[in-house]
Steps between C-alpha positions, in 0.01 A plus 500: 500500500518243223124533448550860385824452305373198303125441554476208255779306672352575843159361395665191349695437821205579726679788674267747668557876508693635799354821644820611668845409625707601800868570439697475821870532569777726622586826323695450180379148414309608186136537608454830317684376191274194490189720540615722211566201275164343584319821410694521171418138410133542590467832320400682817615844599837550672485443877479808716762486776391656829699512821322448832574850637325650196173336611514560875372822650430636846147612412211256532379367165787634288683165471176331399433769237848449354453122480165551323673731251762231434232244414291740289667406167429134575133576548471711184694275259407147392853354489710626787778357712536644847826445686556596861861504614564555869842580645 
């Protein structure tokens, strides 16, 4: 993330851009807080928090449609951070 926060320093240090990160840990360890702070530092939009049951559906294709809708802002905007938090 340093390449976005300070591009000049990243070039000087030879740090390449990271396309994504995976935050893993038990509930309550600060994953969501870290995601919110990263988006604030990078000037991206606030993370959208989605619980697993909100995506799942008994009808074929509905869960896939909901996941596509979640990623739509990332496709439309140039600078977007997408965070997936699974419980």
